[in-house]
Backbone as a printed PyTorch tensor [residue, N CA C, xyz], in Angstrom:
tensor([[[  4.8530, -47.7940,  15.7190],
         [  5.4820, -46.7600,  15.6020],
         [  6.6210, -47.0020,  16.3610]],

        [[  7.8090, -46.2970,  15.5930],
         [  9.1190, -46.7300,  16.2930],
         [  9.4960, -45.6290,  17.2300]],

        [[ 10.2110, -46.0880,  18.0220],
         [ 10.7140, -45.4300,  19.3820],
         [ 11.8210, -44.6330,  18.4650]],

        [[ 12.0860, -43.3510,  19.1320],
         [ 13.0240, -42.3740,  18.5920],
         [ 14.2940, -42.5180,  19.7410]],

        [[ 15.4900, -42.3920,  19.3790],
         [ 16.6590, -42.6610,  20.3290],
         [ 17.7630, -41.6390,  19.9840]],

        [[ 17.8690, -40.4480,  20.5700],
         [ 19.2880, -40.0940,  20.2290],
         [ 20.5850, -40.4090,  20.8120]],

        [[ 21.6340, -40.4870,  20.1080],
         [ 22.9450, -40.6840,  20.3470],
         [ 23.4780, -39.5210,  21.3730]],

        [[ 24.4080, -39.4990,  22.2600],
         [ 24.9560, -38.4980,  22.7890],
         [ 25.5720, -37.6150,  22.0370]],

        [[ 26.4430, -38.1170,  20.9050],
         [ 27.0930, -37.2630,  19.7940],
         [ 25.7460, -36.5030,  19.0120]],

        [[ 24.5700, -36.9900,  18.8590],
         [ 23.6010, -36.6630,  18.0100],
         [ 22.9740, -35.4480,  18.7740]],

        [[ 23.0030, -35.4290,  20.0570],
         [ 22.3050, -34.7110,  20.7510],
         [ 23.4620, -33.3420,  20.8640]],

        [[ 24.6590, -33.6330,  20.9950],
         [ 25.5890, -32.4890,  21.0460],
         [ 25.8820, -31.7700,  19.6540]],

        [[ 25.4400, -32.5220,  18.5290],
         [ 25.4300, -32.0420,  17.3480],
         [ 24.2460, -30.9010,  17.3050]],

        [[ 22.9940, -31.4040,  17.8380],
         [ 21.7880, -30.6810,  17.7280],
         [ 22.1090, -29.3870,  18.7370]],

        [[ 22.6570, -29.1770,  19.8620],
         [ 23.0130, -28.1880,  20.7300],
         [ 24.1020, -27.3730,  20.0120]],

        [[ 25.0060, -28.1250,  19.5520],
         [ 26.0860, -27.0480,  18.7540],
         [ 25.7300, -26.5360,  17.4670]],

        [[ 24.7330, -27.0960,  16.8790],
         [ 24.0620, -26.2990,  15.3930],
         [ 23.3360, -25.1110,  16.2410]],

        [[ 22.5550, -25.1590,  17.2440],
         [ 21.8750, -24.3910,  17.7690],
         [ 22.4990, -22.9800,  18.0310]],

        [[ 23.4710, -23.2330,  19.0600],
         [ 24.5600, -22.2980,  19.4540],
         [ 25.3440, -21.5740,  18.3010]],

        [[ 25.6650, -22.2660,  17.3700],
         [ 26.3730, -21.6430,  16.2670],
         [ 25.5940, -20.4570,  15.3760]],

        [[ 24.5440, -20.8560,  15.3460],
         [ 23.5350, -20.2160,  14.3850],
         [ 22.8250, -19.1580,  15.3730]],

        [[ 22.7300, -19.3790,  16.6250],
         [ 22.2910, -18.3790,  17.7090],
         [ 23.3980, -17.4500,  17.8860]],

        [[ 24.6840, -17.5920,  18.5510],
         [ 25.5920, -17.1850,  18.7480],
         [ 26.3960, -16.3070,  17.7540]],

        [[ 27.0630, -17.3910,  17.1160],
         [ 27.8530, -16.8650,  15.8680],
         [ 27.3280, -16.2160,  14.8140]],

        [[ 26.3280, -16.6610,  14.4350],
         [ 25.2790, -16.0420,  13.2370],
         [ 24.6390, -15.1340,  13.5910]],

        [[ 24.3270, -14.8950,  15.1140],
         [ 23.4960, -13.7020,  15.6990],
         [ 22.1530, -14.1360,  15.1100]],

        [[ 21.5310, -15.2440,  14.9730],
         [ 20.1330, -15.1100,  14.4250],
         [ 19.6570, -16.3710,  15.1690]],

        [[ 19.0440, -15.7780,  16.3260],
         [ 18.2990, -16.8180,  17.1580],
         [ 16.9510, -17.2230,  16.5070]],

        [[ 16.2320, -16.6110,  15.4310],
         [ 15.1260, -17.1260,  14.7920],
         [ 15.2890, -18.3090,  13.7820]],

        [[ 16.7510, -18.0460,  13.0040],
         [ 16.9400, -19.0970,  12.4240],
         [ 17.4320, -20.3090,  13.0310]],

        [[ 18.0180, -20.2490,  14.4500],
         [ 18.6040, -21.3330,  15.2060],
         [ 17.4460, -21.9950,  15.3920]],

        [[ 16.2560, -21.4520,  15.9920],
         [ 15.0130, -22.0630,  16.3990],
         [ 14.4610, -22.9800,  15.1090]],

        [[ 14.4730, -22.1440,  13.9450],
         [ 13.7540, -22.8940,  12.8810],
         [ 14.5910, -24.0680,  12.3210]],

        [[ 15.8960, -23.9440,  12.4400],
         [ 16.3620, -25.1010,  11.9910],
         [ 16.4510, -26.3290,  13.0310]],

        [[ 16.6710, -25.9170,  14.2210],
         [ 16.3970, -27.2030,  15.4350],
         [ 15.1150, -27.6120,  15.3530]],

        [[ 13.8880, -26.7190,  15.2640],
         [ 12.7680, -27.4710,  14.9940],
         [ 12.5410, -28.1890,  13.8270]],

        [[ 12.9890, -27.9220,  12.6760],
         [ 13.2100, -28.4820,  11.5950],
         [ 13.4500, -29.9900,  11.6140]],

        [[ 14.9840, -29.9400,  12.1350],
         [ 15.6150, -31.1650,  12.2550],
         [ 15.0140, -31.9850,  13.0810]],

        [[ 14.0190, -31.5070,  14.1750],
         [ 13.3590, -32.3580,  15.3180],
         [ 12.3690, -32.7780,  14.7840]],

        [[ 11.2590, -32.1710,  13.6610],
         [ 10.4040, -32.8190,  13.0320],
         [ 10.8570, -33.5810,  12.0980]],

        [[ 11.9350, -33.5210,  11.5040],
         [ 12.0870, -34.5440,  10.5240],
         [ 12.6040, -35.9540,  11.2110]],

        [[ 12.9490, -35.8320,  12.3060],
         [ 13.2260, -37.1760,  13.0900],
         [ 12.0340, -37.6860,  13.4670]],

        [[ 10.9960, -36.9810,  13.8270],
         [  9.7770, -37.3400,  14.3500],
         [  9.1350, -38.3820,  13.5490]],

        [[  9.3540, -37.6090,  12.0260],
         [  8.5550, -38.4760,  10.9140],
         [  9.3700, -39.8900,  10.8690]],

        [[ 10.5940, -40.0560,  11.1860],
         [ 10.7490, -41.3960,  11.2290],
         [ 10.0270, -42.4650,  11.9200]],

        [[  9.3510, -42.0790,  13.0340],
         [  8.6120, -43.1270,  14.0750],
         [  7.8170, -43.7820,  12.9230]],

        [[  7.0070, -42.9680,  12.2520],
         [  6.1350, -43.6080,  11.2270],
         [  6.8810, -44.3890,   9.9960]],

        [[  7.9470, -43.5450,   9.1980],
         [  8.3220, -44.2770,   8.2070],
         [ 10.1120, -44.3810,   8.2770]],

        [[ 10.3060, -45.2870,   9.2860],
         [ 12.0510, -45.3330,   9.6040],
         [ 12.4600, -45.6970,   8.3590]],

        [[ 11.9500, -46.7560,   7.2470],
         [ 12.8040, -47.2950,   6.5430],
         [ 12.7970, -46.5980,   5.0550]],

        [[ 12.3450, -45.2670,   5.2560],
         [ 11.8220, -44.4430,   4.3830],
         [ 12.7710, -44.0790,   3.2370]],

        [[ 14.3280, -44.0270,   3.9000],
         [ 15.5710, -43.4770,   3.2710],
         [ 16.2300, -44.4950,   3.1460]],

        [[ 17.3180, -44.4510,   2.0270],
         [ 18.1530, -45.6400,   1.7850],
         [ 19.1490, -45.5830,   2.3960]],

        [[ 19.9680, -46.6970,   2.6480],
         [ 21.4890, -46.9630,   3.2870],
         [ 22.1110, -45.6370,   2.5930]],

        [[ 23.3980, -45.2290,   3.2910],
         [ 24.1440, -44.0740,   2.8940],
         [ 25.0910, -44.8220,   1.5100]],

        [[ 25.5790, -43.9560,   0.7460],
         [ 26.1970, -44.5860,  -0.2170],
         [ 27.9670, -44.7380,   0.1120]],

        [[ 28.3040, -45.6720,   1.0840],
         [ 29.3920, -45.9750,   1.3690],
         [ 29.6960, -47.6320,   1.6430]],

        [[ 30.3770, -48.2890,   1.2420],
         [ 30.1310, -49.7860,   1.1360],
         [ 30.3240, -50.0560,   3.1000]],

        [[ 31.2720, -49.6560,   3.9520],
         [ 31.4480, -49.8550,   5.4050],
         [ 30.0760, -49.3400,   5.7930]],

        [[ 29.7650, -48.0650,   5.6960],
         [ 28.5170, -47.4500,   6.4990],
         [ 27.1310, -48.1420,   5.9250]],

        [[ 27.3070, -48.3000,   4.6550],
         [ 25.9640, -49.0050,   4.2010],
         [ 25.7890, -50.3380,   4.7770]],

        [[ 26.8740, -51.4330,   4.9620],
         [ 26.7480, -52.6350,   5.2530],
         [ 26.1570, -52.4880,   6.9110]],

        [[ 26.5720, -51.5470,   7.8060],
         [ 26.1030, -51.0460,   9.0150],
         [ 24.6630, -50.4700,   9.0320]],

        [[ 24.1370, -50.6390,   7.7350],
         [ 22.7290, -50.0800,   7.9010],
         [ 22.2300, -48.7930,   8.1930]],

        [[ 23.3360, -47.6570,   7.9620],
         [ 23.1740, -46.3370,   8.3190],
         [ 22.3530, -45.6020,   7.1730]],

        [[ 21.4510, -44.9210,   7.5230],
         [ 20.6390, -44.4060,   6.7170],
         [ 20.9620, -42.8130,   6.6900]],

        [[ 20.4750, -41.9340,   5.8980],
         [ 20.3040, -40.5090,   6.1410],
         [ 19.3290, -39.8780,   5.5650]],

        [[ 18.7390, -38.8650,   6.1830],
         [ 17.7770, -37.7210,   5.6780],
         [ 18.3080, -36.3460,   6.0220]],

        [[ 17.7250, -35.5110,   5.3540],
         [ 18.2900, -34.2800,   5.9180],
         [ 17.2820, -33.1790,   5.8380]],

        [[ 17.7060, -31.7120,   6.7960],
         [ 16.9600, -30.7410,   6.5570],
         [ 17.5950, -29.7310,   6.7100]],

        [[ 17.2020, -29.1030,   5.8930],
         [ 18.2440, -27.5570,   5.1510],
         [ 19.4100, -27.8120,   5.0050]],

        [[ 20.3480, -27.4630,   5.5920],
         [ 21.8480, -27.7650,   5.3230],
         [ 22.5850, -28.6850,   6.0280]],

        [[ 21.5990, -29.6770,   6.8670],
         [ 22.1650, -30.5820,   7.9400],
         [ 21.6790, -32.2450,   7.5490]],

        [[ 22.6860, -33.1760,   7.6220],
         [ 22.4580, -34.3640,   7.2400],
         [ 22.1130, -35.0300,   8.7320]],

        [[ 21.0540, -35.8230,   8.6820],
         [ 20.6430, -36.6580,   9.8950],
         [ 20.8290, -38.1580,   9.4460]],

        [[ 22.0050, -38.6550,  10.3580],
         [ 22.2610, -39.9010,  10.0070],
         [ 21.4710, -40.7740,  11.1790]],

        [[ 20.8790, -41.9530,  10.8570],
         [ 20.3790, -42.9210,  11.7870],
         [ 20.5210, -44.3680,  11.5720]],

        [[ 20.2450, -45.2350,  12.3220],
         [ 20.1540, -46.5510,  12.1520],
         [ 18.5740, -47.2280,  12.8370]],

        [[ 17.9830, -48.0970,  11.8550],
         [ 17.0460, -48.3780,  12.3830],
         [ 16.7760, -49.7880,  12.4470]],

        [[ 16.6890, -50.3910,  13.9180],
         [ 16.7430, -51.6730,  14.6090],
         [ 15.3500, -52.1760,  14.2410]],

        [[ 15.0090, -52.7880,  13.3060],
         [ 13.5380, -53.4600,  13.2870],
         [ 13.0920, -54.4900,  14.3300]],

        [[ 14.0060, -55.0680,  14.6060],
         [ 13.7360, -55.7770,  15.7580],
         [ 13.0180, -55.5140,  16.8550]],

        [[ 13.5940, -54.3380,  17.3630],
         [ 13.1540, -53.4540,  18.5550],
         [ 12.5030, -52.4340,  18.2510]],

        [[ 12.2780, -51.9520,  16.7660],
         [ 11.4610, -50.7800,  16.3610],
         [ 11.9250, -49.4850,  16.9650]],

        [[ 13.5670, -49.4020,  16.8430],
         [ 13.8390, -48.1300,  17.4650],
         [ 14.5830, -47.7100,  16.4070]],

        [[ 14.7500, -46.3350,  16.3300],
         [ 15.5260, -45.4470,  15.5230],
         [ 16.4400, -44.8850,  16.4010]],

        [[ 18.0130, -44.9280,  16.0140],
         [ 18.5950, -44.3580,  16.6410],
         [ 19.6290, -43.4210,  15.8050]],

        [[ 19.0980, -42.3130,  16.2310],
         [ 19.8200, -40.9990,  15.6110],
         [ 21.4460, -40.8840,  15.8710]],

        [[ 22.1680, -41.1190,  15.0260],
         [ 23.8410, -41.3180,  15.3530],
         [ 24.3670, -39.8320,  15.2850]],

        [[ 24.2970, -39.1520,  14.1530],
         [ 24.7830, -37.8300,  14.0120],
         [ 23.9430, -36.6000,  13.3910]],

        [[ 24.2060, -35.7120,  13.4370],
         [ 23.5160, -34.4230,  13.0050],
         [ 24.6190, -33.7320,  12.2100]],

        [[ 24.8670, -33.6080,  11.1680],
         [ 26.0730, -33.0300,  10.5070],
         [ 25.8880, -31.9980,   9.5480]],

        [[ 26.5850, -30.7530,   9.5340],
         [ 26.5490, -29.8170,   8.5680],
         [ 26.8350, -30.4950,   7.2420]],

        [[ 25.7560, -30.2120,   6.0180],
         [ 26.3460, -30.8280,   4.7850],
         [ 27.5890, -31.1790,   3.8430]],

        [[ 28.3070, -29.7980,   4.4630],
         [ 29.5210, -29.4760,   3.8750],
         [ 30.9200, -30.0900,   4.4580]],

        [[ 30.6710, -30.9880,   5.5960],
         [ 31.8820, -31.5280,   6.2030],
         [ 32.0010, -32.8360,   5.5610]],

        [[ 33.1650, -33.5550,   5.9900],
         [ 33.4170, -34.9380,   5.4610],
         [ 32.8980, -35.9380,   6.2720]],

        [[ 31.5960, -36.3320,   6.0010],
         [ 30.5740, -37.0000,   7.1310],
         [ 31.4220, -38.4600,   6.9490]],

        [[ 31.7970, -38.9890,   5.9910],
         [ 32.3110, -40.2200,   5.7190],
         [ 33.3450, -40.7110,   6.9850]],

        [[ 34.4200, -39.7160,   6.7330],
         [ 35.3700, -39.3660,   7.7060],
         [ 35.0290, -39.3200,   9.1180]],

        [[ 33.7270, -38.5220,   9.5040],
         [ 33.4590, -38.4300,  10.6100],
         [ 33.0590, -39.7550,  11.1100]],

        [[ 32.0400, -40.3130,  10.3760],
         [ 31.5000, -41.4170,  10.8370],
         [ 31.9490, -42.7260,  10.9860]],

        [[ 33.1010, -42.6270,  10.1460],
         [ 34.1800, -44.1710,  10.2140],
         [ 34.6130, -43.8920,  11.6630]]])
């Protein structure tokens, strides 16, 4: 089973998502549901890290960046097959210009 590692930006993205939904949208139940869903989706990568294709971008695809999603959030990650480690790079709302953010 692959080891899951969150980068600092991904940790911040998760906290920011929870805060935004909880405080700005005044919906603590939805905040918990979304964060729990994202974490559960990431945990599935332990078993199937290569399940998702590389992102559809020439540069990011060459860097072997993969994407999965939960609800309205895209989860970007890299699987290092030699170390059997999944690096969660970013967790971004699906309406943002993620290609420019990740470059």
